[in-house]
Biotite code that builds the C-alpha atoms (Angstrom):
import biotite.structure as struc

atoms = struc.array([
    struc.Atom([24.283, 141.441, 85.806], chain_id="A", res_id=1, res_name="VAL", atom_name="CA", element="C"),
    struc.Atom([26.491, 139.863, 83.182], chain_id="A", res_id=2, res_name="GLN", atom_name="CA", element="C"),
    struc.Atom([29.016, 137.178, 84.028], chain_id="A", res_id=3, res_name="LEU", atom_name="CA", element="C"),
    struc.Atom([31.925, 136.102, 81.846], chain_id="A", res_id=4, res_name="GLN", atom_name="CA", element="C"),
    struc.Atom([33.682, 132.907, 82.831], chain_id="A", res_id=5, res_name="ALA", atom_name="CA", element="C"),
    struc.Atom([37.073, 131.818, 81.579], chain_id="A", res_id=6, res_name="SER", atom_name="CA", element="C"),
    struc.Atom([39.985, 129.578, 82.429], chain_id="A", res_id=7, res_name="GLY", atom_name="CA", element="C"),
    struc.Atom([38.706, 126.118, 81.614], chain_id="A", res_id=8, res_name="GLY", atom_name="CA", element="C"),
    struc.Atom([40.802, 123.605, 79.754], chain_id="A", res_id=9, res_name="GLY", atom_name="CA", element="C"),
    struc.Atom([42.414, 120.206, 79.767], chain_id="A", res_id=10, res_name="LEU", atom_name="CA", element="C"),
    struc.Atom([44.558, 119.188, 82.725], chain_id="A", res_id=11, res_name="VAL", atom_name="CA", element="C"),
    struc.Atom([45.998, 115.926, 83.979], chain_id="A", res_id=12, res_name="GLN", atom_name="CA", element="C"),
    struc.Atom([44.800, 114.335, 87.192], chain_id="A", res_id=13, res_name="ALA", atom_name="CA", element="C"),
    struc.Atom([46.543, 115.892, 90.154], chain_id="A", res_id=14, res_name="GLY", atom_name="CA", element="C"),
    struc.Atom([47.002, 119.167, 88.337], chain_id="A", res_id=15, res_name="GLY", atom_name="CA", element="C"),
    struc.Atom([45.639, 122.634, 88.988], chain_id="A", res_id=16, res_name="SER", atom_name="CA", element="C"),
    struc.Atom([43.516, 125.146, 87.151], chain_id="A", res_id=17, res_name="LEU", atom_name="CA", element="C"),
    struc.Atom([42.166, 128.599, 87.950], chain_id="A", res_id=18, res_name="ARG", atom_name="CA", element="C"),
    struc.Atom([38.802, 129.771, 86.721], chain_id="A", res_id=19, res_name="LEU", atom_name="CA", element="C"),
    struc.Atom([37.859, 133.441, 86.521], chain_id="A", res_id=20, res_name="SER", atom_name="CA", element="C"),
    struc.Atom([34.481, 135.123, 86.441], chain_id="A", res_id=21, res_name="CYS", atom_name="CA", element="C"),
    struc.Atom([34.233, 138.795, 85.546], chain_id="A", res_id=22, res_name="ALA", atom_name="CA", element="C"),
    struc.Atom([31.009, 140.547, 86.519], chain_id="A", res_id=23, res_name="ALA", atom_name="CA", element="C"),
    struc.Atom([29.508, 143.670, 84.994], chain_id="A", res_id=24, res_name="SER", atom_name="CA", element="C"),
    struc.Atom([26.252, 145.568, 85.260], chain_id="A", res_id=25, res_name="GLY", atom_name="CA", element="C"),
    struc.Atom([24.335, 145.958, 88.522], chain_id="A", res_id=26, res_name="ARG", atom_name="CA", element="C"),
    struc.Atom([26.728, 143.951, 90.593], chain_id="A", res_id=27, res_name="THR", atom_name="CA", element="C"),
    struc.Atom([25.671, 145.877, 93.698], chain_id="A", res_id=28, res_name="SER", atom_name="CA", element="C"),
    struc.Atom([22.468, 143.832, 93.628], chain_id="A", res_id=29, res_name="SER", atom_name="CA", element="C"),
    struc.Atom([24.356, 140.613, 94.276], chain_id="A", res_id=30, res_name="THR", atom_name="CA", element="C"),
    struc.Atom([25.422, 139.406, 97.707], chain_id="A", res_id=31, res_name="SER", atom_name="CA", element="C"),
    struc.Atom([27.256, 136.323, 96.538], chain_id="A", res_id=32, res_name="PHE", atom_name="CA", element="C"),
    struc.Atom([29.199, 135.128, 93.549], chain_id="A", res_id=33, res_name="MET", atom_name="CA", element="C"),
    struc.Atom([30.170, 131.571, 92.987], chain_id="A", res_id=34, res_name="GLY", atom_name="CA", element="C"),
    struc.Atom([30.393, 128.480, 90.856], chain_id="A", res_id=35, res_name="TRP", atom_name="CA", element="C"),
    struc.Atom([28.299, 125.466, 89.982], chain_id="A", res_id=36, res_name="PHE", atom_name="CA", element="C"),
    struc.Atom([29.168, 122.598, 87.725], chain_id="A", res_id=37, res_name="ARG", atom_name="CA", element="C"),
    struc.Atom([27.415, 120.003, 85.613], chain_id="A", res_id=38, res_name="ARG", atom_name="CA", element="C"),
    struc.Atom([29.179, 116.788, 84.759], chain_id="A", res_id=39, res_name="ALA", atom_name="CA", element="C"),
    struc.Atom([28.051, 114.661, 81.812], chain_id="A", res_id=40, res_name="PRO", atom_name="CA", element="C"),
    struc.Atom([24.870, 112.815, 82.712], chain_id="A", res_id=41, res_name="GLY", atom_name="CA", element="C"),
    struc.Atom([24.635, 114.362, 86.179], chain_id="A", res_id=42, res_name="LYS", atom_name="CA", element="C"),
    struc.Atom([22.649, 117.076, 87.916], chain_id="A", res_id=43, res_name="GLU", atom_name="CA", element="C"),
    struc.Atom([24.009, 120.542, 88.436], chain_id="A", res_id=44, res_name="ARG", atom_name="CA", element="C"),
    struc.Atom([26.145, 120.703, 91.577], chain_id="A", res_id=45, res_name="GLU", atom_name="CA", element="C"),
    struc.Atom([27.135, 123.559, 93.855], chain_id="A", res_id=46, res_name="PHE", atom_name="CA", element="C"),
    struc.Atom([30.892, 124.133, 93.931], chain_id="A", res_id=47, res_name="VAL", atom_name="CA", element="C"),
    struc.Atom([31.640, 127.295, 95.898], chain_id="A", res_id=48, res_name="ALA", atom_name="CA", element="C"),
    struc.Atom([30.451, 130.805, 96.703], chain_id="A", res_id=49, res_name="ALA", atom_name="CA", element="C"),
    struc.Atom([31.848, 133.927, 98.327], chain_id="A", res_id=50, res_name="ILE", atom_name="CA", element="C"),
    struc.Atom([30.148, 136.949, 99.841], chain_id="A", res_id=51, res_name="SER", atom_name="CA", element="C"),
    struc.Atom([30.725, 140.535, 98.723], chain_id="A", res_id=52, res_name="ARG", atom_name="CA", element="C"),
    struc.Atom([32.997, 141.186, 101.687], chain_id="A", res_id=53, res_name="SER", atom_name="CA", element="C"),
    struc.Atom([34.784, 137.894, 101.284], chain_id="A", res_id=54, res_name="GLY", atom_name="CA", element="C"),
    struc.Atom([34.026, 137.002, 104.890], chain_id="A", res_id=55, res_name="SER", atom_name="CA", element="C"),
    struc.Atom([31.670, 134.163, 103.975], chain_id="A", res_id=56, res_name="VAL", atom_name="CA", element="C"),
    struc.Atom([32.846, 131.286, 101.823], chain_id="A", res_id=57, res_name="ARG", atom_name="CA", element="C"),
    struc.Atom([30.900, 128.132, 101.199], chain_id="A", res_id=58, res_name="ASP", atom_name="CA", element="C"),
    struc.Atom([31.986, 124.970, 99.437], chain_id="A", res_id=59, res_name="TYR", atom_name="CA", element="C"),
    struc.Atom([30.335, 121.855, 98.155], chain_id="A", res_id=60, res_name="GLY", atom_name="CA", element="C"),
    struc.Atom([30.947, 118.734, 100.209], chain_id="A", res_id=61, res_name="ASN", atom_name="CA", element="C"),
    struc.Atom([33.042, 117.122, 97.508], chain_id="A", res_id=62, res_name="PHE", atom_name="CA", element="C"),
    struc.Atom([35.621, 119.950, 97.519], chain_id="A", res_id=63, res_name="VAL", atom_name="CA", element="C"),
    struc.Atom([37.357, 118.730, 100.699], chain_id="A", res_id=64, res_name="LYS", atom_name="CA", element="C"),
    struc.Atom([39.951, 121.480, 100.736], chain_id="A", res_id=65, res_name="GLY", atom_name="CA", element="C"),
    struc.Atom([40.987, 121.099, 97.103], chain_id="A", res_id=66, res_name="ARG", atom_name="CA", element="C"),
    struc.Atom([39.357, 124.274, 95.798], chain_id="A", res_id=67, res_name="PHE", atom_name="CA", element="C"),
    struc.Atom([39.587, 127.866, 96.991], chain_id="A", res_id=68, res_name="SER", atom_name="CA", element="C"),
    struc.Atom([37.347, 130.768, 96.020], chain_id="A", res_id=69, res_name="ILE", atom_name="CA", element="C"),
    struc.Atom([38.471, 134.392, 96.173], chain_id="A", res_id=70, res_name="SER", atom_name="CA", element="C"),
    struc.Atom([37.532, 137.742, 94.717], chain_id="A", res_id=71, res_name="ARG", atom_name="CA", element="C"),
    struc.Atom([39.113, 140.958, 93.489], chain_id="A", res_id=72, res_name="ASP", atom_name="CA", element="C"),
    struc.Atom([36.585, 143.741, 93.933], chain_id="A", res_id=73, res_name="ASP", atom_name="CA", element="C"),
    struc.Atom([38.675, 146.211, 91.973], chain_id="A", res_id=74, res_name="ALA", atom_name="CA", element="C"),
    struc.Atom([38.235, 143.953, 88.959], chain_id="A", res_id=75, res_name="LYS", atom_name="CA", element="C"),
    struc.Atom([34.742, 142.686, 89.844], chain_id="A", res_id=76, res_name="ASN", atom_name="CA", element="C"),
    struc.Atom([36.180, 139.234, 89.391], chain_id="A", res_id=77, res_name="THR", atom_name="CA", element="C"),
    struc.Atom([35.838, 136.002, 91.314], chain_id="A", res_id=78, res_name="VAL", atom_name="CA", element="C"),
    struc.Atom([38.383, 133.217, 91.045], chain_id="A", res_id=79, res_name="TYR", atom_name="CA", element="C"),
    struc.Atom([38.165, 129.496, 91.674], chain_id="A", res_id=80, res_name="LEU", atom_name="CA", element="C"),
    struc.Atom([41.542, 127.917, 92.271], chain_id="A", res_id=81, res_name="GLN", atom_name="CA", element="C"),
    struc.Atom([41.277, 124.172, 91.792], chain_id="A", res_id=82, res_name="MET", atom_name="CA", element="C"),
    struc.Atom([44.020, 121.801, 92.881], chain_id="A", res_id=83, res_name="SER", atom_name="CA", element="C"),
    struc.Atom([44.466, 118.034, 93.102], chain_id="A", res_id=84, res_name="SER", atom_name="CA", element="C"),
    struc.Atom([42.020, 117.692, 90.259], chain_id="A", res_id=85, res_name="LEU", atom_name="CA", element="C"),
    struc.Atom([40.419, 114.321, 89.627], chain_id="A", res_id=86, res_name="LYS", atom_name="CA", element="C"),
    struc.Atom([38.808, 112.895, 86.491], chain_id="A", res_id=87, res_name="PRO", atom_name="CA", element="C"),
    struc.Atom([35.452, 113.151, 88.281], chain_id="A", res_id=88, res_name="GLU", atom_name="CA", element="C"),
    struc.Atom([35.931, 116.933, 88.390], chain_id="A", res_id=89, res_name="ASP", atom_name="CA", element="C"),
    struc.Atom([35.391, 116.968, 84.634], chain_id="A", res_id=90, res_name="THR", atom_name="CA", element="C"),
    struc.Atom([32.391, 119.195, 84.021], chain_id="A", res_id=91, res_name="ALA", atom_name="CA", element="C"),
    struc.Atom([31.156, 122.456, 82.630], chain_id="A", res_id=92, res_name="VAL", atom_name="CA", element="C"),
    struc.Atom([31.678, 125.060, 85.326], chain_id="A", res_id=93, res_name="TYR", atom_name="CA", element="C"),
    struc.Atom([29.199, 127.930, 85.531], chain_id="A", res_id=94, res_name="TYR", atom_name="CA", element="C"),
    struc.Atom([29.736, 131.256, 87.200], chain_id="A", res_id=95, res_name="CYS", atom_name="CA", element="C"),
    struc.Atom([26.813, 132.532, 89.238], chain_id="A", res_id=96, res_name="SER", atom_name="CA", element="C"),
    struc.Atom([25.695, 135.543, 91.269], chain_id="A", res_id=97, res_name="ALA", atom_name="CA", element="C"),
    struc.Atom([22.743, 136.570, 93.393], chain_id="A", res_id=98, res_name="GLY", atom_name="CA", element="C"),
    struc.Atom([21.403, 137.238, 96.851], chain_id="A", res_id=99, res_name="SER", atom_name="CA", element="C"),
    struc.Atom([21.143, 133.628, 97.991], chain_id="A", res_id=100, res_name="ALA", atom_name="CA", element="C"),
    struc.Atom([24.356, 131.709, 98.418], chain_id="A", res_id=101, res_name="ILE", atom_name="CA", element="C"),
    struc.Atom([23.194, 128.513, 96.699], chain_id="A", res_id=102, res_name="ARG", atom_name="CA", element="C"),
    struc.Atom([20.296, 129.863, 94.676], chain_id="A", res_id=103, res_name="ASN", atom_name="CA", element="C"),
    struc.Atom([21.726, 132.446, 92.292], chain_id="A", res_id=104, res_name="PRO", atom_name="CA", element="C"),
    struc.Atom([19.705, 134.714, 90.060], chain_id="A", res_id=105, res_name="ALA", atom_name="CA", element="C"),
    struc.Atom([22.349, 135.258, 87.417], chain_id="A", res_id=106, res_name="TYR", atom_name="CA", element="C"),
    struc.Atom([24.383, 132.816, 85.383], chain_id="A", res_id=107, res_name="TRP", atom_name="CA", element="C"),
    struc.Atom([27.351, 133.093, 83.099], chain_id="A", res_id=108, res_name="GLY", atom_name="CA", element="C"),
    struc.Atom([28.190, 130.863, 80.207], chain_id="A", res_id=109, res_name="GLN", atom_name="CA", element="C"),
    struc.Atom([29.976, 127.689, 81.148], chain_id="A", res_id=110, res_name="GLY", atom_name="CA", element="C"),
    struc.Atom([33.639, 126.910, 80.825], chain_id="A", res_id=111, res_name="THR", atom_name="CA", element="C"),
    struc.Atom([34.666, 123.304, 80.254], chain_id="A", res_id=112, res_name="LEU", atom_name="CA", element="C"),
    struc.Atom([37.144, 121.642, 82.565], chain_id="A", res_id=113, res_name="VAL", atom_name="CA", element="C"),
    struc.Atom([38.447, 118.266, 81.465], chain_id="A", res_id=114, res_name="THR", atom_name="CA", element="C"),
    struc.Atom([40.662, 116.225, 83.777], chain_id="A", res_id=115, res_name="VAL", atom_name="CA", element="C"),
    struc.Atom([42.440, 113.319, 82.147], chain_id="A", res_id=116, res_name="SER", atom_name="CA", element="C"),
    struc.Atom([43.543, 110.234, 84.055], chain_id="A", res_id=117, res_name="SER", atom_name="CA", element="C"),
])
């Protein structure tokens, strides 16, 4: 499974950004797709995940309703809509996929999100 993330960039605090992750290869082997992030000097952190059917969505505790994950199966793409962004959301965001919701087997390259104050 190959994952291609895009959509990162620079945004002001309070703004919004949408990340995309396009999957290719043996995507049928994955039950979940999602996102993690790593902020400078911090451990990797779970952000969100969504099941193949879209019926299961899981979010990290810090999200608090600000982010929304969705998927377009026709495009094999998962989206992370981020709103009310804060400077502490600054991180490299990584797309992920696998059978376990918070323990993915596949990783994409990161996309940098920078939130300015």
